C-alpha positions as CSV (number, residue, x, y, z in Angstrom):
1,X,0.2,0.2,-0.5
2,X,1.4,3.3,-1.3
3,X,0.6,6.1,1.6
4,X,1.3,9.6,0.5
5,X,3.2,11.9,3.0
6,X,3.8,15.8,3.6
7,X,6.1,16.7,6.1
8,X,4.7,20.0,6.8
9,X,1.6,20.9,8.5
10,X,-0.6,21.9,5.6
11,X,-4.6,21.0,5.1
12,X,-4.9,18.7,2.9
13,X,-6.8,20.1,-0.1
14,X,-9.2,18.3,-2.5
15,X,-10.3,20.8,-5.3
16,X,-13.6,19.8,-6.8
17,X,-12.9,20.7,-10.7
18,X,-15.3,22.1,-12.9
19,X,-17.6,19.5,-14.4
20,X,-14.4,17.2,-13.6
21,X,-13.4,15.2,-10.7
22,X,-12.3,15.4,-7.3
23,X,-8.5,16.2,-7.4
24,X,-6.7,15.1,-4.6
25,X,-3.3,18.0,-4.4
26,X,-0.6,15.7,-2.9
27,X,1.3,17.7,-1.9
28,X,-0.3,19.5,0.7
29,X,-0.8,16.6,3.1
30,X,-1.2,12.6,4.1
31,X,-3.9,10.4,3.1
32,X,-5.4,7.2,2.6
33,X,-7.8,6.2,0.3
34,X,-10.3,3.0,1.6
35,X,-12.7,1.1,0.4
36,X,-16.6,1.3,2.2
37,X,-15.0,-1.8,4.2
38,X,-12.1,0.7,5.5
39,X,-9.8,-1.5,3.2
40,X,-6.9,0.4,2.2
41,X,-7.3,1.6,-2.0
42,X,-3.6,1.5,-3.2
43,X,-3.1,4.8,-5.0
44,X,-1.6,4.9,-8.5
45,X,2.1,6.2,-9.0
46,X,2.2,9.9,-10.3
47,X,3.2,10.9,-14.0
48,X,6.4,12.7,-13.5
49,X,6.1,16.7,-12.8
50,X,2.0,16.0,-11.6
51,X,0.7,16.3,-8.1
52,X,-3.0,15.1,-7.9
53,X,-4.7,12.0,-7.7
54,X,-7.9,12.6,-9.3
55,X,-11.1,10.4,-7.9
56,X,-14.2,10.0,-10.2
57,X,-17.2,12.2,-9.8
58,X,-19.4,11.4,-12.5
59,X,-19.6,7.9,-11.6
60,X,-18.7,6.4,-15.5
61,X,-14.8,5.6,-15.1
62,X,-13.3,2.4,-16.1
63,X,-11.0,2.6,-12.9
64,X,-12.9,4.1,-10.4
65,X,-12.5,4.9,-7.8
66,X,-10.0,7.0,-10.0
67,X,-10.8,9.5,-12.8
68,X,-10.0,8.1,-16.0
69,X,-11.3,11.3,-18.2
70,X,-14.8,9.5,-19.4
71,X,-16.7,12.8,-17.9
72,X,-15.0,14.9,-21.1
73,X,-16.2,11.9,-23.6
74,X,-20.0,12.4,-22.6
75,X,-20.2,16.0,-21.5
76,X,-21.1,15.5,-17.7
77,X,-21.9,18.8,-15.7
78,X,-21.4,18.5,-12.3
79,X,-24.4,20.0,-10.0
80,X,-24.1,22.4,-7.4
81,X,-20.6,23.9,-8.9
82,X,-20.8,27.5,-7.1
83,X,-21.8,26.0,-3.6
84,X,-20.1,26.5,-1.0
85,X,-20.2,24.7,1.8
86,X,-19.4,25.7,5.1
87,X,-17.8,23.4,7.2
88,X,-19.0,24.6,10.9
89,X,-22.4,25.3,9.7
90,X,-25.0,22.8,10.9
91,X,-27.0,20.9,8.0
92,X,-29.6,22.7,6.8
93,X,-33.0,21.1,7.4
94,X,-34.4,18.6,5.1
95,X,-38.1,20.2,3.1
96,X,-41.2,18.8,4.3
97,X,-42.0,15.9,1.6
98,X,-45.5,16.4,-0.4
99,X,-48.2,14.3,0.3
């Protein structure tokens, strides 16, 4: 299992790319990717000069959980691209169900 580490105490940065994957900046902190059973998922080696591991957000990648750029081929558009979430704020209540 490959654990990517960085010695500074910077927060881990995960960027939501516009109409694309989640990009995990491996230079900003340590992380371990695990599946739904808490089993580690091996991080593929990064290509030279690359500092991001990209995780599929469209659900169409043949390399899940990693992105294979299928979103570009099918014209996938992310929902709520401009939505900003305040992690300290309590979750909004769900609207009442109709009928």
